[in-house]
C-alpha positions as a printed Julia matrix, in Angstrom:
155×3 Matrix{Float64}:
  -96.77  -11.0    55.77
  -94.87  -14.33   54.88
  -91.15  -14.93   55.08
  -91.29  -15.08   51.11
  -92.81  -11.9    50.65
  -90.64  -10.14   53.16
  -87.57  -11.81   51.48
  -88.77  -10.32   47.96
  -89.24   -6.92   49.38
  -85.82   -6.99   50.86
  -84.21   -8.02   47.52
  -86.06   -5.48   45.8
  -84.69   -2.84   47.94
  -80.98   -3.85   47.95
  -80.16   -5.05   44.55
  -80.24   -3.53   41.02
  -83.53   -4.21   38.86
  -81.96   -6.77   36.66
  -80.41   -8.83   39.34
  -83.66   -8.54   41.48
  -85.74   -9.88   38.7
  -83.57  -12.82   37.89
  -83.02  -13.84   41.71
  -86.79  -13.54   42.49
  -87.75  -15.61   39.28
  -85.12  -18.14   40.22
  -86.33  -18.48   43.82
  -89.97  -18.56   42.94
  -88.9   -21.51   40.54
  -86.87  -23.29   43.36
  -89.94  -22.57   45.51
  -92.43  -24.23   43.26
  -90.14  -27.21   42.48
  -89.5   -27.85   46.39
  -93.32  -27.74   46.78
  -93.73  -30.23   44.15
  -91.04  -32.43   45.54
  -92.7   -32.54   48.96
  -96.15  -33.47   47.34
  -94.7   -36.23   45.49
  -92.78  -37.32   48.33
  -95.92  -37.44   50.42
  -98.01  -39.31   47.75
  -95.13  -41.95   47.59
  -95.29  -42.36   51.67
  -99.29  -42.83   51.55
  -99.02  -45.49   48.94
 -100.32  -48.76   50.92
  -97.93  -50.91   49.03
  -94.38  -50.12   47.57
  -92.23  -52.41   45.44
  -93.1   -54.71   42.52
  -95.67  -57.43   43.07
  -94.42  -60.93   43.31
  -96.39  -64.22   43.39
  -95.24  -67.09   45.61
  -96.64  -70.55   45.37
  -96.35  -72.51   48.68
  -98.31  -75.83   49.25
 -100.39  -75.3    46.21
 -101.49  -71.73   47.34
 -100.6   -68.39   46.03
  -99.41  -65.62   47.98
  -98.75  -62.02   47.03
  -95.76  -60.17   48.11
  -94.03  -57.01   47.33
  -90.31  -56.94   46.52
  -87.99  -54.0    46.73
  -84.53  -53.05   47.09
  -83.47  -51.66   50.69
  -79.89  -50.51   51.34
  -78.72  -52.75   48.4
  -80.66  -55.81   49.6
  -83.63  -57.27   48.08
  -86.59  -57.82   50.58
  -90.0   -59.32   50.24
  -92.93  -58.19   52.36
  -96.18  -60.36   52.53
  -99.21  -58.76   51.44
 -101.93  -61.44   51.58
 -103.45  -64.44   49.84
 -103.56  -64.15   46.02
 -106.7   -62.53   44.29
 -106.93  -60.62   41.2
 -108.17  -57.7    42.88
 -105.16  -57.4    45.16
 -102.81  -58.24   42.29
 -104.17  -55.4    40.21
 -104.01  -52.94   43.02
 -100.16  -53.92   43.61
  -99.48  -53.61   39.88
 -101.09  -50.08   39.7
  -99.24  -48.88   42.89
  -96.06  -50.26   41.41
  -96.55  -48.33   38.1
  -97.54  -45.2    39.94
  -94.61  -45.42   42.26
  -92.23  -45.56   39.24
  -93.89  -42.62   37.66
  -93.52  -40.63   40.79
  -89.77  -41.66   41.38
  -89.26  -40.58   37.94
  -90.86  -37.42   38.68
  -88.68  -36.82   41.48
  -85.49  -37.44   40.02
  -86.59  -34.81   37.22
  -87.18  -32.44   39.9
  -84.09  -33.18   41.8
  -82.0   -32.42   38.42
  -83.79  -29.1    37.81
  -82.97  -28.19   41.36
  -79.33  -29.08   40.88
  -79.33  -26.92   37.41
  -81.02  -23.96   39.46
  -77.83  -24.29   41.91
  -80.05  -25.41   44.79
  -78.42  -27.47   47.41
  -80.83  -28.64   50.2
  -78.17  -30.03   52.7
  -75.45  -27.53   52.71
  -75.51  -24.9    55.61
  -72.92  -22.23   56.0
  -70.74  -22.25   58.87
  -72.33  -19.24   60.12
  -75.74  -20.82   60.16
  -74.4   -23.73   61.9
  -72.91  -21.3    64.5
  -76.16  -19.46   64.86
  -77.85  -22.7    65.51
  -75.5   -24.01   68.12
  -75.85  -20.51   69.72
  -79.74  -20.72   69.94
  -79.51  -24.12   71.27
  -77.24  -23.02   74.04
  -79.33  -20.04   74.76
  -82.42  -22.47   74.98
  -80.72  -24.68   77.42
  -79.54  -21.79   79.67
  -83.06  -20.25   79.47
  -84.81  -23.51   80.41
  -82.43  -24.1    83.24
  -82.89  -20.46   84.66
  -86.69  -20.99   84.36
  -86.43  -24.33   86.24
  -84.18  -22.72   88.92
  -86.82  -19.58   89.52
  -89.72  -22.22   90.0
  -87.54  -24.08   92.36
  -86.82  -21.13   94.39
  -90.34  -19.8    94.38
  -91.6   -23.18   95.53
  -88.9   -23.53   98.13
  -90.05  -20.29  100.01
  -86.85  -18.41   99.52
  -88.58  -15.11   99.26
């Protein structure tokens, strides 16, 4: 049983029917949007070239570069010597990247309208994470001490 199925079962038992149905539909929609967002993000990362194609002429030879803005600064990255095939590939990648980024913005807008915030964690969750980290460190230390004592023939 997945966490999602378990979560749906708990919600069904705890809340009235109208609230349950609204909550489950909303969470399913959020889940689908997050999956779409992850898929689009992966496609963008797998693209061989990102940015707008740019042709520079140096010493009567043409070279291809990709140009994009990173942290407010325009950067150019060398791709290779000019060829029509490579230039068309860069153009296709640029167009596809723009379409995918537009889809990401639309998904982010839908998630915001549904009330989803991905970065916010409650104080209680943060406390639980800190507690888990501390217990993990203690557990690792205790295991290391047991191994050390066992190897030192303290028994």
